[in-house]
LOLO-655082 format. One record per residue (C-alpha): x, y, z; chain; residue in one letter. Coordinates in steps of 0.1 Angstrom, whole numbers, always signed. Layout:
<sekes>
SEKE     xx     yy     zz  cadena  residuo
SEKE      X      Y      Z       A        a
...
</sekes>
This chain:
<sekes>
SEKE     xx     yy     zz  cadena  residuo
SEKE     +0     +0     +0       A        x
SEKE    +11    +36     -4       A        x
SEKE    +28    +55    +23       A        x
SEKE    +47    +88    +22       A        x
SEKE    +85    +88    +25       A        x
SEKE   +105   +119    +17       A        x
SEKE    +78   +134     -4       A        x
SEKE    +75   +104    -28       A        x
SEKE    +50    +76    -28       A        x
SEKE    +62    +43    -15       A        x
SEKE    +42    +11    -18       A        x
SEKE    +41    -16     +8       A        x
SEKE    +22    -48    +14       A        x
SEKE    -16    -42    +17       A        x
SEKE    -17    -66    +47       A        x
SEKE    +12    -52    +67       A        x
SEKE    +10    -33   +100       A        x
SEKE    -18     -8   +104       A        x
SEKE     +5    +22   +107       A        x
SEKE     +9    +22    +69       A        x
SEKE    -28    +29    +67       A        x
SEKE    -25    +63    +83       A        x
SEKE    -34    +92    +60       A        x
SEKE     -7   +116    +48       A        x
SEKE    -27   +146    +61       A        x
SEKE    -58   +156    +80       A        x
SEKE    -87   +135    +67       A        x
SEKE   -114   +158    +81       A        x
SEKE   -118   +177    +48       A        x
SEKE   -124   +145    +28       A        x
SEKE   -147   +130    +54       A        x
SEKE   -168   +162    +57       A        x
SEKE   -177   +160    +19       A        x
SEKE   -192   +125    +23       A        x
SEKE   -230   +127    +29       A        x
SEKE   -242   +121    +65       A        x
SEKE   -262    +89    +72       A        x
SEKE   -300    +92    +71       A        x
SEKE   -323    +72    +94       A        x
SEKE   -352    +68    +70       A        x
SEKE   -349    +51    +36       A        x
SEKE   -365    +66     +6       A        x
SEKE   -376    +31     -7       A        x
SEKE   -381     -4     +7       A        x
SEKE   -381    -39     -8       A        x
SEKE   -412    -60     -2       A        x
SEKE   -412    -97    -10       A        x
SEKE   -435   -127    -10       A        x
SEKE   -430   -164    -17       A        x
SEKE   -452   -195    -20       A        x
SEKE   -452   -230    -35       A        x
SEKE   -475   -221    -65       A        x
SEKE   -484   -190    -85       A        x
SEKE   -520   -192    -72       A        x
SEKE   -508   -195    -37       A        x
SEKE   -485   -165    -42       A        x
SEKE   -514   -145    -56       A        x
SEKE   -535   -153    -25       A        x
SEKE   -506   -143     -2       A        x
SEKE   -502   -110    -20       A        x
SEKE   -539   -102    -19       A        x
SEKE   -541   -112    +18       A        x
SEKE   -511    -90    +26       A        x
SEKE   -527    -61     +8       A        x
SEKE   -558    -63    +29       A        x
SEKE   -537    -65    +61       A        x
SEKE   -514    -37    +51       A        x
SEKE   -543    -14    +43       A        x
SEKE   -555    -16    +79       A        x
SEKE   -523    -22    +99       A        x
SEKE   -508    +13    +98       A        x
SEKE   -473     -1   +102       A        x
SEKE   -442    +17    +88       A        x
SEKE   -427     +6    +55       A        x
SEKE   -395     -6    +70       A        x
SEKE   -413    -28    +96       A        x
SEKE   -436    -42    +68       A        x
SEKE   -406    -50    +46       A        x
SEKE   -388    -67    +75       A        x
SEKE   -418    -89    +85       A        x
SEKE   -426    -99    +49       A        x
SEKE   -390   -109    +43       A        x
SEKE   -389   -131    +74       A        x
SEKE   -423   -146    +65       A        x
SEKE   -411   -153    +29       A        x
SEKE   -378   -168    +42       A        x
SEKE   -396   -192    +65       A        x
SEKE   -421   -203    +38       A        x
SEKE   -397   -223    +17       A        x
SEKE   -419   -217    -14       A        x
SEKE   -405   -216    -50       A        x
SEKE   -425   -189    -67       A        x
SEKE   -415   -154    -56       A        x
SEKE   -425   -117    -61       A        x
SEKE   -405    -86    -51       A        x
SEKE   -417    -50    -53       A        x
SEKE   -397    -18    -46       A        x
SEKE   -419    +11    -33       A        x
SEKE   -415    +44    -15       A        x
SEKE   -442    +38    +11       A        x
SEKE   -471    +16    +20       A        x
SEKE   -494    +37     -1       A        x
SEKE   -470    +35    -30       A        x
SEKE   -468     -3    -25       A        x
SEKE   -506     -7    -25       A        x
SEKE   -507    +14    -57       A        x
SEKE   -481     -9    -74       A        x
SEKE   -495    -42    -63       A        x
SEKE   -524    -44    -89       A        x
SEKE   -498    -42   -116       A        x
SEKE   -478    -70    -99       A        x
SEKE   -509    -91    -95       A        x
SEKE   -517    -87   -132       A        x
SEKE   -482    -98   -141       A        x
SEKE   -486   -129   -119       A        x
SEKE   -520   -137   -133       A        x
SEKE   -506   -136   -168       A        x
SEKE   -483   -165   -159       A        x
SEKE   -453   -150   -177       A        x
SEKE   -423   -158   -155       A        x
SEKE   -396   -147   -149       A        x
SEKE   -406   -110   -149       A        x
SEKE   -382    -81   -146       A        x
SEKE   -401    -48   -148       A        x
SEKE   -377    -18   -146       A        x
SEKE   -404     +2   -127       A        x
SEKE   -396    -19    -96       A        x
SEKE   -413    -54    -99       A        x
SEKE   -396    -87   -102       A        x
SEKE   -410   -123   -101       A        x
SEKE   -397   -157   -108       A        x
SEKE   -391   -192    -96       A        x
SEKE   -367   -195    -67       A        x
SEKE   -344   -225    -67       A        x
SEKE   -341   -227   -105       A        x
SEKE   -310   -205   -104       A        x
SEKE   -283   -231    -99       A        x
SEKE   -254   -209   -109       A        x
SEKE   -225   -189    -95       A        x
SEKE   -225   -152    -87       A        x
SEKE   -201   -129   -105       A        x
SEKE   -194    -93    -94       A        x
SEKE   -184    -69   -122       A        x
SEKE   -168    -35   -115       A        x
SEKE   -171     -7   -140       A        x
SEKE   -141    +14   -151       A        x
SEKE   -135    +51   -157       A        x
SEKE   -163    +67   -177       A        x
SEKE   -191    +54   -154       A        x
SEKE   -184    +80   -127       A        x
SEKE   -206   +110   -122       A        x
SEKE   -210   +137    -96       A        x
SEKE   -233   +126    -67       A        x
SEKE   -230    +89    -76       A        x
SEKE   -245    +65    -51       A        x
SEKE   -255    +94    -28       A        x
SEKE   -287    +79    -15       A        x
SEKE   -271    +44    -10       A        x
SEKE   -243    +61    +10       A        x
SEKE   -269    +80    +31       A        x
SEKE   -289    +48    +38       A        x
SEKE   -264    +20    +43       A        x
SEKE   -235    +28    +67       A        x
SEKE   -214     +0    +51       A        x
SEKE   -215    +18    +18       A        x
SEKE   -205    +51    +34       A        x
SEKE   -176    +34    +51       A        x
SEKE   -161    +25    +17       A        x
SEKE   -159    +62     +8       A        x
SEKE   -147    +71    +43       A        x
SEKE   -118    +45    +39       A        x
SEKE   -108    +61     +6       A        x
SEKE   -111    +96    +20       A        x
SEKE    -88    +87    +49       A        x
SEKE    -63    +71    +25       A        x
SEKE    -63   +101     +2       A        x
SEKE    -62   +128    +30       A        x
SEKE    -38   +156    +21       A        x
SEKE    -33   +145    -16       A        x
SEKE    -60   +167    -31       A        x
SEKE    -70   +204    -26       A        x
SEKE    -99   +207    -28       A        x
SEKE   -107   +172    -14       A        x
SEKE   -115   +145    -40       A        x
SEKE   -147   +136    -21       A        x
SEKE   -159   +171    -28       A        x
SEKE   -159   +162    -65       A        x
SEKE   -177   +130    -59       A        x
SEKE   -204   +147    -37       A        x
SEKE   -203   +183    -49       A        x
SEKE   -222   +211    -32       A        x
SEKE   -251   +227    -51       A        x
SEKE   -228   +254    -66       A        x
SEKE   -215   +248   -101       A        x
SEKE   -230   +236   -133       A        x
SEKE   -234   +199   -140       A        x
SEKE   -208   +202   -168       A        x
SEKE   -183   +218   -145       A        x
SEKE   -189   +191   -118       A        x
SEKE   -184   +163   -144       A        x
SEKE   -152   +179   -157       A        x
SEKE   -138   +180   -122       A        x
SEKE   -144   +143   -118       A        x
SEKE   -130   +134   -152       A        x
SEKE    -94   +140   -143       A        x
SEKE    -80   +106   -141       A        x
SEKE    -62   +109   -107       A        x
SEKE    -95   +119    -92       A        x
SEKE   -118    +96   -112       A        x
SEKE   -100    +64   -105       A        x
SEKE   -100    +64    -67       A        x
SEKE   -135    +78    -67       A        x
SEKE   -149    +50    -89       A        x
SEKE   -129    +25    -68       A        x
SEKE   -146    +37    -36       A        x
SEKE   -180    +35    -54       A        x
SEKE   -174     -1    -65       A        x
SEKE   -164    -11    -30       A        x
SEKE   -194     +7    -15       A        x
SEKE   -218    -14    -36       A        x
SEKE   -197    -45    -29       A        x
SEKE   -200    -39     +9       A        x
SEKE   -238    -33     +6       A        x
SEKE   -243    -65    -15       A        x
SEKE   -223    -86    +11       A        x
SEKE   -244    -71    +39       A        x
SEKE   -275    -83    +19       A        x
SEKE   -261   -118    +17       A        x
SEKE   -250   -115    -19       A        x
SEKE   -215   -129    -20       A        x
SEKE   -194   -133    -52       A        x
SEKE   -180   -166    -64       A        x
SEKE   -159   -148    -89       A        x
SEKE   -151   -112    -99       A        x
SEKE   -140    -92   -129       A        x
SEKE   -138    -56   -140       A        x
SEKE   -137    -34   -170       A        x
SEKE   -104    -16   -175       A        x
SEKE    -96     +1   -142       A        x
SEKE   -125    -19   -127       A        x
SEKE   -101    -49   -126       A        x
SEKE    -82    -32    -97       A        x
SEKE   -115    -29    -78       A        x
SEKE   -122    -66    -85       A        x
SEKE    -88    -75    -71       A        x
SEKE    -96    -55    -39       A        x
SEKE   -130    -73    -36       A        x
SEKE   -111   -106    -38       A        x
SEKE    -87    -96    -10       A        x
SEKE    -56    -90    -31       A        x
SEKE    -55    -54    -19       A        x
SEKE    -73    -37    +10       A        x
SEKE    -94     -6     +4       A        x
SEKE    -68    +19    +16       A        x
SEKE    -43     +4     -7       A        x
SEKE    -68     +5    -36       A        x
SEKE    -74    +42    -31       A        x
SEKE    -37    +51    -30       A        x
SEKE    -28    +28    -58       A        x
SEKE    -57    +42    -79       A        x
SEKE    -44    +78    -73       A        x
SEKE     -9    +67    -82       A        x
SEKE    -21    +50   -114       A        x
SEKE    -40    +82   -124       A        x
SEKE    -10   +104   -115       A        x
SEKE    +14    +83   -135       A        x
SEKE     -8    +88   -165       A        x
SEKE     -8   +126   -160       A        x
SEKE    +29   +128   -152       A        x
SEKE    +37   +108   -184       A        x
SEKE    +15   +129   -206       A        x
SEKE    +29   +154   -231       A        x
SEKE     +7   +177   -251       A        x
SEKE    -19   +151   -260       A        x
SEKE    -35   +128   -234       A        x
SEKE    -57   +113   -261       A        x
SEKE    -93   +104   -260       A        x
SEKE   -117    +75   -266       A        x
SEKE   -150    +68   -285       A        x
SEKE   -175    +40   -283       A        x
SEKE   -188    +24   -315       A        x
SEKE   -220     +5   -319       A        x
SEKE   -204    -23   -340       A        x
SEKE   -183    -54   -335       A        x
SEKE   -145    -52   -338       A        x
SEKE   -143    -70   -372       A        x
SEKE   -162    -44   -391       A        x
SEKE   -146    -15   -373       A        x
SEKE   -111    -29   -380       A        x
SEKE   -119    -31   -417       A        x
SEKE   -133     +5   -419       A        x
SEKE   -103    +20   -400       A        x
SEKE    -76     -2   -416       A        x
SEKE    -60    +28   -433       A        x
SEKE    -63    +51   -402       A        x
SEKE    -30    +54   -383       A        x
SEKE    -29    +60   -346       A        x
SEKE    -63    +44   -337       A        x
SEKE    -64    +14   -314       A        x
SEKE    -93    -10   -309       A        x
SEKE    -89     -7   -271       A        x
SEKE   -120    -24   -257       A        x
SEKE   -135    -54   -274       A        x
SEKE   -167    -52   -254       A        x
SEKE   -190    -75   -273       A        x
SEKE   -206    -83   -306       A        x
SEKE   -221    -48   -309       A        x
SEKE   -197    -25   -291       A        x
SEKE   -160    -16   -297       A        x
SEKE   -141    +13   -281       A        x
SEKE   -114    +32   -299       A        x
SEKE    -84    +49   -283       A        x
SEKE    -58    +72   -296       A        x
SEKE    -46   +108   -301       A        x
SEKE    -75   +133   -302       A        x
SEKE    -70   +142   -338       A        x
SEKE    -69   +105   -348       A        x
SEKE   -101    +98   -328       A        x
SEKE   -118   +128   -344       A        x
SEKE   -109   +115   -379       A        x
SEKE   -121    +80   -370       A        x
SEKE   -154    +93   -357       A        x
SEKE   -160   +113   -388       A        x
SEKE   -152    +83   -410       A        x
SEKE   -175    +60   -391       A        x
SEKE   -204    +85   -391       A        x
SEKE   -200    +88   -429       A        x
SEKE   -205    +50   -431       A        x
SEKE   -236    +52   -410       A        x
SEKE   -220    +36   -379       A        x
SEKE   -232    +49   -345       A        x
SEKE   -203    +64   -325       A        x
SEKE   -201    +84   -293       A        x
SEKE   -172   +101   -274       A        x
SEKE   -165    +87   -239       A        x
SEKE   -159   +112   -210       A        x
SEKE   -124   +100   -200       A        x
SEKE    -93   +120   -198       A        x
SEKE    -68    +97   -216       A        x
SEKE    -64    +72   -244       A        x
SEKE    -64    +41   -222       A        x
SEKE    -52     +7   -235       A        x
SEKE    -33    +23   -264       A        x
SEKE     +4    +28   -271       A        x
SEKE     +0    +64   -258       A        x
SEKE     +0    +49   -223       A        x
SEKE    +35    +33   -226       A        x
SEKE    +53    +61   -206       A        x
SEKE    +26    +58   -179       A        x
SEKE    +30    +20   -179       A        x
SEKE    +66    +24   -171       A        x
SEKE    +60    +48   -142       A        x
SEKE    +32    +26   -128       A        x
SEKE    +54     -5   -131       A        x
SEKE    +80    +10   -108       A        x
SEKE    +52    +15    -82       A        x
SEKE    +37    -19    -87       A        x
SEKE    +71    -36    -80       A        x
SEKE    +69    -23    -44       A        x
SEKE    +36    -40    -37       A        x
SEKE    +32    -74    -22       A        x
SEKE     -1    -88    -33       A        x
SEKE    -21   -114    -14       A        x
SEKE    -35   -145    -31       A        x
SEKE    -70   -139    -44       A        x
SEKE    -97   -155    -22       A        x
SEKE   -118   -160    -53       A        x
SEKE   -111   -161    -91       A        x
SEKE   -105   -126   -106       A        x
SEKE   -106   -125   -144       A        x
SEKE    -81   -104   -162       A        x
SEKE    -90    -80   -190       A        x
SEKE    -60    -87   -212       A        x
SEKE    -63   -125   -212       A        x
SEKE   -100   -131   -204       A        x
SEKE    -89   -158   -179       A        x
SEKE    -85   -158   -141       A        x
SEKE    -54   -143   -125       A        x
SEKE    -28   -167   -112       A        x
SEKE    -24   -168    -74       A        x
SEKE    +13   -160    -75       A        x
SEKE    +22   -124    -66       A        x
SEKE    +47   -120    -95       A        x
SEKE    +21   -132   -120       A        x
SEKE     -5   -106   -108       A        x
SEKE    +20    -78   -110       A        x
SEKE    +31    -88   -145       A        x
SEKE     -4    -86   -158       A        x
SEKE    -11    -53   -142       A        x
SEKE    +22    -38   -155       A        x
SEKE     +9    -42   -191       A        x
SEKE    -27    -34   -182       A        x
SEKE    -26     +2   -195       A        x
SEKE    -13     -7   -230       A        x
SEKE    -32    -40   -236       A        x
SEKE    -67    -42   -251       A        x
SEKE    -96    -50   -228       A        x
SEKE   -111    -83   -239       A        x
SEKE   -143    -79   -220       A        x
SEKE   -163   -102   -243       A        x
SEKE   -138   -130   -237       A        x
SEKE   -138   -123   -200       A        x
SEKE   -176   -128   -197       A        x
SEKE   -175   -159   -219       A        x
SEKE   -149   -174   -196       A        x
SEKE   -170   -166   -165       A        x
SEKE   -200   -182   -181       A        x
SEKE   -180   -212   -190       A        x
SEKE   -169   -215   -154       A        x
SEKE   -205   -215   -141       A        x
SEKE   -215   -178   -136       A        x
SEKE   -252   -173   -142       A        x
SEKE   -258   -142   -120       A        x
SEKE   -238   -111   -131       A        x
SEKE   -240    -81   -107       A        x
SEKE   -227    -47   -117       A        x
SEKE   -211    -34    -85       A        x
SEKE   -207     +3    -91       A        x
SEKE   -223    +34   -108       A        x
SEKE   -245    +32   -139       A        x
SEKE   -254     +1   -159       A        x
SEKE   -229     -1   -188       A        x
SEKE   -216    -35   -180       A        x
SEKE   -251    -50   -175       A        x
SEKE   -260    -41   -210       A        x
SEKE   -228    -56   -224       A        x
SEKE   -233    -89   -205       A        x
SEKE   -268    -92   -220       A        x
SEKE   -254    -84   -254       A        x
SEKE   -226   -110   -251       A        x
SEKE   -247   -138   -237       A        x
SEKE   -278   -132   -257       A        x
SEKE   -306   -158   -251       A        x
SEKE   -284   -181   -230       A        x
SEKE   -297   -186   -194       A        x
SEKE   -284   -158   -172       A        x
SEKE   -294   -128   -152       A        x
SEKE   -275    -95   -153       A        x
SEKE   -285    -67   -129       A        x
SEKE   -273    -32   -122       A        x
SEKE   -273    -16    -87       A        x
SEKE   -274    +20   -100       A        x
SEKE   -298    +25   -129       A        x
SEKE   -295    +60   -145       A        x
SEKE   -322    +84   -134       A        x
SEKE   -337    +60   -108       A        x
SEKE   -316    +66    -77       A        x
SEKE   -290    +41    -63       A        x
SEKE   -311    +29    -33       A        x
SEKE   -342    +18    -53       A        x
SEKE   -319     +4    -80       A        x
SEKE   -300    -15    -54       A        x
SEKE   -331    -29    -38       A        x
SEKE   -346    -39    -73       A        x
SEKE   -313    -57    -80       A        x
SEKE   -317    -77    -48       A        x
SEKE   -353    -84    -57       A        x
SEKE   -343    -96    -92       A        x
SEKE   -316   -119    -78       A        x
SEKE   -338   -133    -50       A        x
SEKE   -367   -141    -73       A        x
SEKE   -343   -158    -97       A        x
SEKE   -329   -181    -70       A        x
SEKE   -296   -164    -63       A        x
SEKE   -284   -164    -27       A        x
SEKE   -298   -133     -9       A        x
SEKE   -303   -127    +28       A        x
SEKE   -318    -93    +38       A        x
SEKE   -314   -100    +75       A        x
SEKE   -281    -82    +76       A        x
SEKE   -297    -50    +62       A        x
SEKE   -325    -52    +88       A        x
SEKE   -301    -58   +117       A        x
SEKE   -280    -29   +107       A        x
SEKE   -311     -7   +108       A        x
SEKE   -320    -19   +143       A        x
SEKE   -353    -34   +134       A        x
SEKE   -369    -56   +161       A        x
SEKE   -370    -93   +158       A        x
SEKE   -408    -92   +151       A        x
SEKE   -420    -63   +131       A        x
SEKE   -456    -52   +139       A        x
SEKE   -475    -61   +107       A        x
SEKE   -500    -89   +103       A        x
SEKE   -487   -120    +86       A        x
SEKE   -505   -132    +54       A        x
SEKE   -521   -160    +75       A        x
SEKE   -534   -135   +100       A        x
SEKE   -547   -113    +72       A        x
SEKE   -565   -142    +56       A        x
SEKE   -580   -152    +89       A        x
SEKE   -593   -117    +94       A        x
SEKE   -607   -117    +59       A        x
SEKE   -625   -150    +65       A        x
SEKE   -640   -135    +97       A        x
SEKE   -652   -104    +79       A        x
SEKE   -668   -126    +51       A        x
SEKE   -686   -147    +78       A        x
SEKE   -699   -115    +94       A        x
SEKE   -710   -101    +61       A        x
SEKE   -729   -132    +52       A        x
SEKE   -745   -132    +87       A        x
SEKE   -756    -96    +84       A        x
SEKE   -769   -102    +48       A        x
SEKE   -790   -131    +61       A        x
SEKE   -804   -110    +89       A        x
SEKE   -813    -82    +66       A        x
SEKE   -830   -105    +42       A        x
SEKE   -851   -121    +70       A        x
SEKE   -861    -88    +84       A        x
SEKE   -870    -74    +50       A        x
SEKE   -892   -104    +43       A        x
SEKE   -909   -102    +77       A        x
SEKE   -917    -65    +72       A        x
SEKE   -929    -70    +37       A        x
SEKE   -954    -97    +48       A        x
SEKE   -967    -73    +75       A        x
SEKE   -973    -46    +49       A        x
SEKE   -953    -21    +68       A        x
SEKE   -929    -12    +40       A        x
SEKE   -949    -24     +9       A        x
SEKE   -926    -29    -20       A        x
SEKE   -899     -6     -7       A        x
SEKE   -865    -21     -2       A        x
SEKE   -852    -20    +33       A        x
SEKE   -827     +8    +40       A        x
SEKE   -801    +10    +68       A        x
SEKE   -810    +29    +99       A        x
SEKE   -787    +58    +90       A        x
SEKE   -806    +66    +58       A        x
SEKE   -779    +59    +33       A        x
SEKE   -790    +50     -3       A        x
SEKE   -797    +13    -10       A        x
SEKE   -766     -9     -6       A        x
SEKE   -754    -33    -33       A        x
SEKE   -760    -70    -28       A        x
SEKE   -725    -75    -13       A        x
SEKE   -720    -45    +10       A        x
SEKE   -687    -36    +25       A        x
SEKE   -683    -44    +62       A        x
SEKE   -681    -18    +88       A        x
SEKE   -646    -30    +98       A        x
SEKE   -617     -7    +88       A        x
SEKE   -599    -38    +73       A        x
SEKE   -612    -43    +38       A        x
SEKE   -627    -76    +28       A        x
SEKE   -616   -100     +2       A        x
SEKE   -624    -83    -31       A        x
SEKE   -641   -101    -60       A        x
SEKE   -618    -85    -85       A        x
SEKE   -580    -87    -86       A        x
SEKE   -576    -51    -73       A        x
SEKE   -562    -49    -38       A        x
SEKE   -568    -12    -30       A        x
SEKE   -592    +15    -37       A        x
SEKE   -564    +38    -49       A        x
SEKE   -564    +37    -88       A        x
SEKE   -535    +15    -98       A        x
SEKE   -504    +30   -113       A        x
SEKE   -501    +21   -150       A        x
SEKE   -474     -5   -155       A        x
SEKE   -447     +0   -180       A        x
SEKE   -460    -16   -211       A        x
SEKE   -459    -11   -248       A        x
SEKE   -484    +16   -257       A        x
SEKE   -506    +11   -288       A        x
SEKE   -494    +27   -319       A        x
SEKE   -505    +63   -322       A        x
SEKE   -534    +70   -346       A        x
SEKE   -524    +82   -380       A        x
SEKE   -539   +117   -373       A        x
SEKE   -519   +121   -341       A        x
SEKE   -484   +120   -356       A        x
SEKE   -463   +117   -387       A        x
SEKE   -473    +90   -412       A        x
SEKE   -453    +58   -406       A        x
SEKE   -437    +43   -437       A        x
SEKE   -442     +6   -442       A        x
SEKE   -412    -16   -435       A        x
SEKE   -403    -45   -457       A        x
SEKE   -427    -66   -437       A        x
SEKE   -454    -39   -436       A        x
SEKE   -450    -37   -398       A        x
SEKE   -458     -5   -378       A        x
SEKE   -427    +15   -369       A        x
SEKE   -435    +12   -332       A        x
SEKE   -434    -26   -334       A        x
SEKE   -400    -25   -352       A        x
SEKE   -385     +0   -327       A        x
SEKE   -398    -20   -297       A        x
SEKE   -383    -52   -310       A        x
SEKE   -349    -35   -316       A        x
SEKE   -350    -18   -282       A        x
SEKE   -359    -50   -265       A        x
SEKE   -331    -69   -282       A        x
SEKE   -306    -42   -272       A        x
SEKE   -317    -39   -236       A        x
SEKE   -328    -74   -228       A        x
SEKE   -364    -63   -218       A        x
SEKE   -394    -79   -234       A        x
SEKE   -409    -55   -260       A        x
SEKE   -443    -55   -242       A        x
SEKE   -425    -39   -211       A        x
SEKE   -410    -10   -231       A        x
SEKE   -434    +19   -230       A        x
SEKE   -432    +43   -259       A        x
SEKE   -436    +73   -236       A        x
SEKE   -412    +60   -209       A        x
SEKE   -381    +81   -203       A        x
SEKE   -352    +64   -221       A        x
SEKE   -327    +69   -193       A        x
SEKE   -348    +73   -161       A        x
SEKE   -373    +46   -168       A        x
SEKE   -356    +22   -192       A        x
SEKE   -319    +26   -182       A        x
SEKE   -309    +33   -218       A        x
SEKE   -277    +54   -218       A        x
SEKE   -264    +76   -246       A        x
SEKE   -242    +49   -261       A        x
SEKE   -271    +24   -261       A        x
SEKE   -294    +51   -276       A        x
SEKE   -271    +56   -306       A        x
SEKE   -270    +19   -311       A        x
SEKE   -308    +16   -311       A        x
SEKE   -312    +46   -334       A        x
SEKE   -287    +32   -359       A        x
SEKE   -303     -2   -360       A        x
SEKE   -338    +13   -363       A        x
SEKE   -328    +35   -392       A        x
SEKE   -312     +7   -410       A        x
SEKE   -343    -15   -406       A        x
SEKE   -367    +12   -418       A        x
SEKE   -346    +29   -444       A        x
SEKE   -320     +3   -456       A        x
SEKE   -311    +22   -488       A        x
SEKE   -306    +56   -473       A        x
SEKE   -270    +69   -468       A        x
SEKE   -258    +91   -440       A        x
SEKE   -287   +112   -426       A        x
SEKE   -285   +150   -422       A        x
SEKE   -266   +162   -392       A        x
SEKE   -297   +181   -380       A        x
SEKE   -316   +148   -379       A        x
SEKE   -289   +131   -358       A        x
SEKE   -290   +161   -333       A        x
SEKE   -327   +158   -329       A        x
SEKE   -330   +121   -327       A        x
SEKE   -301   +116   -302       A        x
SEKE   -318   +142   -280       A        x
SEKE   -351   +123   -280       A        x
SEKE   -363   +114   -245       A        x
SEKE   -387    +86   -255       A        x
SEKE   -391    +59   -280       A        x
SEKE   -422    +76   -294       A        x
SEKE   -401   +107   -302       A        x
SEKE   -376    +85   -320       A        x
SEKE   -404    +70   -341       A        x
SEKE   -416   +106   -350       A        x
SEKE   -381   +117   -361       A        x
SEKE   -375    +86   -382       A        x
SEKE   -410    +89   -398       A        x
SEKE   -402   +125   -407       A        x
SEKE   -369   +115   -422       A        x
SEKE   -387    +88   -442       A        x
SEKE   -413   +112   -455       A        x
SEKE   -385   +135   -469       A        x
SEKE   -365   +107   -484       A        x
SEKE   -364   +105   -522       A        x
</sekes>
């Protein structure tokens, strides 16, 4: 690990005496910038489990009736439902993320409709997951993102809610004390002042970005372990490989922070006039290599999968490559990084970092960690780990090969431990229709706490090992939360139904008696309080609502689930040109978006926000738009720049349809 000696960084064993963990300066400035813990969570995870889908439906409906009357807090309800589901031993499971009991009762009708449809597994990005527990039978792999996934304020609500997550940033802050002015944690969690662009620029500089994203990865790793999700193997993308090694015990967290800062600083110190840049391309490496064969100075740095390749090189070379690819109709997007990683431009930085790495004594990994450059697990020997890391900056990232090797070795659950969901999309792209589950713990625009809880729900309903007890214990929840169990709620409902039938019988007898005496003639008997005639099945006087005849579980109108909206009428928007198969444009786009995101087309709402609701980032958006345009207008060349500006700014799938329709109408 890093310690200060004579003004220069010296690296020691990450597992040596604790004195080497002391900060180089006062850590208070770094620690003050980290958000303070909050007692209340903004969202909770609610779960149910039973032996059969019908039994699960009955449990959910029974819970809804009990919850409507119990008046318990959301945290207590979440805790009690978890313990009840854990004890049930059933195989069919449902998980719902909600902000409150009222929000839960609003969401449950959509969840019930999903269960009634019989389509399992279900992964609704709005916060619902369902599946068959026990069918998983696979290993868990943690994947750590690299530079480019960081953003100001990342994981803020997770850090505020889970002390273990906050501790990861505190560890990094202590290790980095005195190395940055202003403190690096002030860039991670900026104050309100400053524009979003300025804040992002402050966190792009590589010596800040790398320790920051390392702390973020370990924050999610800590939170996952607290929730009982333990990795069988780990890997990372580019810099994320260092975080994976830390998660496997090769480095401790203080050493990771200091080594990350040293890695970033070596890049800056070695840089001359041009640090270089990178760009993501929505195509596989074979076609990109053919298009750019005559372009000097461009390296295929990241081989991410069958539909994404990342270029690296000098800024001028990358600008030429971007222009050439755009002219060929290939989707391409710059990446917000400060250097041309994994290219020959990094050779001077490699040499500086190699000298630092020689002073580290690595521990043997406690679990397999897959290397970017080989796609295979690191060896256990210290010298072998150091040798791979020394060449890491100049060797391509073979992420596709890495995921294939993990799958070969039994991984079926892939958990992105860090900010955003870039790696989750790549895993789905690489593995395609093969059995697997890839989840992200920080969906863009959704908040890290609800994203994290949804990831836990998705894993649990798919049969992955999850144990929420640690989260509840850390929050100090009592052993028995005060909320009726499903069995108690069902018993109350049966009692209410018996009383309703008794009162109905009594009313019928009295009405018949009075009618025969001629006291009320043909009038229907009314209740004593003079209310209008009641329906044949009146609601009971009890505040706990009875078992409903319809699937709805609450009088609040249910929130509309995310589902594919019907195509707009012809008069409501631009005319849609027929595709080769005479299919509506909306159907074509939903199919392409579903293929690129891994979500069923029927769950992709045309009016859902692409980033906030569907988790589609800017790179994935360009990929979808390019494929959609090729499918609809296969003979058209490069579209006008004004079209690309408008369509890449679209916030919904419906807006993309409108822009492409307009382009088609103007096509010769």
